[in-house]
C-alpha positions as CSV (number, residue, x, y, z in Angstrom):
1,M,101.6,173.1,184.0
2,R,102.7,171.5,180.8
3,I,104.2,173.3,177.8
4,D,104.8,171.7,174.4
5,I,107.1,173.5,171.9
6,I,106.8,172.5,168.3
7,S,109.9,173.4,166.3
8,V,111.9,172.4,163.2
9,F,115.1,173.1,165.3
10,P,114.4,171.2,168.6
11,E,118.0,171.0,169.7
12,M,118.2,174.8,169.7
13,V,115.3,174.9,172.2
14,R,116.4,172.0,174.3
15,E,119.8,173.5,174.9
16,A,118.3,176.8,176.1
17,L,116.0,175.0,178.6
18,A,118.9,173.2,180.3
19,H,119.9,176.2,182.4
20,S,118.9,178.6,185.2
21,I,115.4,179.0,186.6
22,V,113.7,177.0,183.9
23,K,115.9,173.9,184.5
24,R,115.4,174.1,188.2
25,A,111.6,174.3,187.8
26,I,111.6,171.3,185.5
27,D,113.8,169.3,187.9
28,A,111.5,170.2,190.8
29,D,108.4,169.0,188.7
30,L,106.9,172.5,188.9
31,I,106.5,172.6,185.2
32,T,106.7,170.0,182.4
33,I,108.2,171.2,179.1
34,R,108.5,169.0,176.0
35,V,110.2,169.9,172.8
36,I,108.5,168.4,169.7
37,N,110.4,168.0,166.4
38,L,107.9,169.0,163.7
39,R,109.7,166.8,161.1
40,D,108.6,163.7,163.0
41,F,105.1,164.5,161.8
42,A,105.8,165.1,158.1
43,P,103.9,162.6,156.0
44,D,106.6,162.0,153.4
45,R,109.9,160.1,153.6
46,H,111.9,163.4,153.3
47,K,110.3,164.9,156.4
48,T,109.2,168.0,154.5
49,T,107.8,170.7,156.6
50,D,107.8,173.6,154.1
51,D,107.0,174.2,150.4
52,V,106.9,177.0,147.8
53,P,104.0,179.5,148.1
54,Y,100.9,179.3,145.9
55,G,100.8,182.4,143.7
56,G,104.6,182.7,143.5
57,G,106.9,184.9,145.5
58,G,110.1,184.3,147.4
59,G,110.7,182.1,150.4
60,M,109.1,179.0,151.7
61,V,105.9,178.5,153.7
62,M,105.4,176.0,156.5
63,K,103.0,173.2,155.5
64,V,99.7,172.7,157.3
65,E,99.8,168.8,157.4
66,P,102.8,168.3,159.7
67,I,101.5,171.1,162.0
68,A,98.0,169.6,162.2
69,R,99.4,166.1,162.8
70,A,101.6,167.4,165.6
71,I,98.8,169.3,167.3
72,A,96.5,166.3,167.0
73,H,99.1,164.1,168.6
74,L,99.6,166.5,171.5
75,T,95.9,167.1,172.2
76,G,94.4,163.8,171.2
77,N,91.9,165.6,168.9
78,A,90.3,162.9,166.8
79,E,88.8,165.2,164.4
80,T,92.1,166.8,163.5
81,I,93.7,163.4,163.3
82,A,91.1,162.2,160.8
83,A,91.4,165.4,158.8
84,T,95.2,165.2,158.5
85,C,95.1,161.5,157.6
86,S,92.4,161.8,155.0
87,S,94.2,164.7,153.3
88,E,97.1,162.4,152.5
89,S,96.9,160.3,149.3
90,G,95.8,156.8,150.2
91,G,93.9,158.1,153.2
92,G,96.6,157.1,155.8
93,A,100.0,157.9,157.1
94,R,102.9,157.3,154.8
95,D,106.6,157.1,155.5
96,G,107.9,159.1,158.5
97,H,105.8,159.3,161.6
98,A,103.8,156.1,161.7
99,G,100.4,157.7,161.9
100,V,99.5,160.2,164.6
101,E,96.5,158.1,165.8
102,E,98.9,155.2,166.4
103,S,101.4,157.1,168.5
104,S,102.9,155.2,171.4
105,H,101.7,157.9,173.9
106,P,98.7,159.7,172.4
107,D,97.3,162.3,174.8
108,E,93.7,162.1,175.9
109,S,91.6,164.7,174.1
110,H,91.5,168.0,176.0
111,Q,91.5,171.7,175.5
112,A,94.9,173.4,175.1
113,R,95.9,176.9,174.4
114,I,97.7,176.7,171.1
115,V,99.9,179.7,170.3
116,L,101.7,180.6,167.1
117,T,104.7,182.9,167.4
118,D,104.3,185.4,164.6
119,P,105.1,189.1,163.9
120,R,101.4,189.7,163.2
121,G,100.3,188.5,166.6
122,E,99.3,190.6,169.6
123,R,102.2,191.9,171.8
124,F,103.2,189.5,174.5
125,D,103.4,191.3,177.9
126,Q,103.4,190.6,181.6
127,A,99.6,190.5,181.8
128,T,99.6,187.8,179.1
129,A,102.3,185.9,180.9
130,R,100.2,185.9,184.1
131,K,97.1,184.8,182.3
132,W,98.8,182.0,180.4
133,A,100.6,180.8,183.6
134,Q,97.2,179.7,184.8
135,E,96.7,177.3,181.9
136,S,97.1,173.6,182.4
137,H,98.5,173.0,178.8
138,L,100.1,175.4,176.5
139,I,101.4,174.5,173.0
140,L,103.8,176.9,171.3
141,L,104.2,176.6,167.6
142,C,107.4,178.2,166.3
143,G,106.9,179.9,163.0
144,H,109.6,180.0,160.4
145,Y,110.6,181.0,156.8
146,E,108.0,183.3,155.2
147,G,105.4,182.1,157.7
148,V,102.8,179.3,158.0
149,D,100.0,178.2,155.7
150,D,97.1,180.4,156.7
151,R,94.9,177.5,157.3
152,V,96.9,176.9,160.5
153,R,95.8,180.4,161.7
154,Q,92.2,179.8,160.6
155,H,91.6,176.4,162.1
156,L,94.3,175.1,164.4
157,I,95.5,177.7,166.8
158,T,93.9,179.8,169.5
159,D,96.3,182.7,169.7
160,E,99.0,184.5,167.8
161,V,101.7,186.4,169.6
162,S,104.7,188.6,168.9
163,I,107.4,189.7,171.3
164,G,108.3,192.9,169.5
165,D,108.4,194.9,166.3
166,Y,111.5,193.4,164.8
167,V,112.3,190.4,162.6
168,L,113.8,187.2,163.8
169,T,114.8,184.1,161.8
170,G,112.3,181.9,163.6
171,G,109.9,181.5,166.4
172,E,112.2,179.6,168.7
173,L,113.5,182.6,170.6
174,P,110.0,184.1,171.1
175,A,108.9,180.7,172.4
176,L,111.8,180.6,174.9
177,V,110.9,184.1,176.0
178,I,107.3,183.1,176.7
179,V,108.5,179.9,178.5
180,D,110.8,181.9,180.8
181,A,108.2,184.5,181.6
182,I,105.6,181.9,182.5
183,T,107.9,179.6,184.4
184,R,108.9,182.4,186.7
185,L,105.3,182.8,187.7
186,Q,104.9,179.1,188.7
187,P,104.6,178.8,192.5
188,G,108.0,177.8,194.0
189,A,110.0,178.6,190.8
190,L,111.7,181.5,192.5
191,G,113.5,181.6,195.8
192,D,111.4,184.6,197.0
193,A,107.7,183.8,196.8
194,E,107.0,187.5,196.4
195,A,109.6,188.1,193.7
196,P,107.1,188.0,190.8
197,D,105.1,190.8,192.4
198,K,108.2,192.9,192.7
199,D,109.4,192.5,189.1
200,S,109.1,195.2,186.4
201,F,105.6,195.4,184.9
202,A,104.1,193.6,187.8
203,E,102.1,196.7,188.4
204,N,102.7,198.3,185.0
205,L,105.7,200.0,186.7
206,L,109.4,199.6,185.9
207,E,111.6,198.3,188.7
208,Y,113.6,200.5,191.1
209,P,117.5,200.7,191.0
210,H,119.5,198.0,192.7
211,Y,122.9,198.1,194.4
212,T,125.2,195.7,196.1
213,R,128.7,195.6,197.6
214,P,131.1,197.4,197.5
215,R,129.6,200.5,198.9
216,E,132.0,202.6,196.9
217,F,133.6,201.8,193.5
218,S,135.7,204.2,191.5
219,G,134.1,207.1,193.3
220,W,130.6,205.9,192.6
221,T,128.7,205.4,195.9
222,V,125.5,203.6,196.9
223,P,122.7,206.0,197.9
224,D,122.8,206.7,201.7
225,I,119.1,205.9,202.1
226,L,119.7,202.2,201.2
227,L,122.2,202.0,204.1
228,C,120.1,203.7,206.8
229,G,118.1,200.7,208.0
230,H,114.8,202.7,207.8
231,H,112.8,200.3,205.8
232,A,109.7,202.5,205.4
233,E,111.8,205.3,203.9
234,I,113.7,202.8,201.7
235,N,110.4,201.6,200.3
236,R,109.3,205.2,199.6
237,W,112.6,205.8,197.8
238,R,112.2,202.7,195.7
239,R,108.5,203.6,194.9
240,W,109.5,207.1,193.9
241,H,112.1,205.7,191.5
242,Q,109.6,203.3,190.0
243,L,107.2,206.1,189.4
244,Q,109.8,208.5,188.0
245,S,111.5,205.9,185.8
246,T,108.2,204.6,184.3
247,H,107.0,208.2,183.6
248,A,110.3,209.1,181.9
249,R,111.0,205.8,180.0
250,R,107.6,204.2,179.4
251,P,104.9,207.0,179.4
252,D,102.5,204.5,177.8
253,L,102.7,202.3,180.9
254,F,102.5,205.3,183.2
255,A,99.4,206.6,181.4
256,S,97.6,203.3,181.8
257,R,98.0,203.3,185.6
258,E,95.7,205.2,187.9
259,L,97.8,206.5,190.8
260,S,96.7,206.3,194.3
261,A,96.6,209.5,196.3
262,E,99.8,208.4,198.1
263,D,101.6,207.6,194.9
264,E,100.4,210.9,193.3
265,K,101.9,212.8,196.2
266,L,105.1,210.8,196.2
267,F,105.5,211.2,192.4
268,R,105.1,215.0,192.6
269,G,107.5,215.4,195.5
270,P,111.3,215.4,195.7
271,E,113.4,212.2,195.9
272,P,113.1,210.7,199.5
273,T,116.3,211.1,201.5
274,V,117.6,209.7,204.8
275,P,115.5,211.0,207.8
276,I,117.4,213.5,209.9
277,D,117.3,211.3,213.0
278,T,118.6,208.3,211.0
279,K,121.4,210.5,209.5
280,T,122.5,211.5,213.0
281,A,122.5,207.9,214.2
282,R,124.5,206.8,211.2
283,R,127.0,209.6,211.7
284,N,127.5,208.7,215.3
285,L,127.9,205.0,214.3
286,E,130.5,205.8,211.7
287,Q,132.4,208.1,214.1
288,K,132.5,205.3,216.6
289,K,133.7,202.9,214.0
290,N,136.5,205.3,212.9
291,Q,137.6,205.7,216.4
292,E,137.8,201.9,216.9
293,D,139.9,201.7,213.7
294,T,142.2,204.4,214.9
295,D,142.7,202.6,218.2
296,G,143.6,199.4,216.3
297,T,140.5,197.6,217.6
298,G,138.5,197.8,214.3
299,I,138.7,195.7,211.3
């Protein structure tokens, strides 16, 4: 899969991509991510990518020409290239990027999903991440300032997306969120091949609680059931917590899921505990260990 990110702050994006799972996926050639500086496609010598809005008002609006030229360059769309060039005085490229159609590595014309990050877009969620992870080419356009010229929405993009009901300075952080979510879903990106299926929202359920060493800290102990070695009961305990947590914290997600008969029974029942036979086995094991410690033979 290939992802292109168009931004007026490319270094901000590049730095974030140089770490963790995304970097490992890039290094392993599981995914190709390119960061595009929108200013390289501005048709004037000052690399202008924004201007004052028609009709007055505060703030600046991202210009359509640089965006159209960048998208044309990334997709090899001849019609878009011609339109952007003819819109410039003199009918050709001026100072700055030396004409999109003359780029040293123009891409062969193809279909790409072109996404604008914008507060007015549809909410990005795990279902969208799974869908977009199947794409061969995704272009993320980072919005900025007061927004983009609406002709970008009308003619150049395929999708608008928002990551939440709050205001950010620009679209770089949403783009990075999208990249991270999609990269995790690429085969081989995670050490555990089944990990994406266990994550929160994989089934419209939140994830279960996790614990690790030490067994006790400051009087806070790990639930006994996680130490019993009875994997079927551990899975039931985890599933019970997924159901209870989702019902309490995200009733909207819970309402969207049709529970199986088994899940329904589990949800309505008490929290699973260590089976009595396993409890006895554990007690005997701990008594034996304590005796070994007393005899000086333990650790």
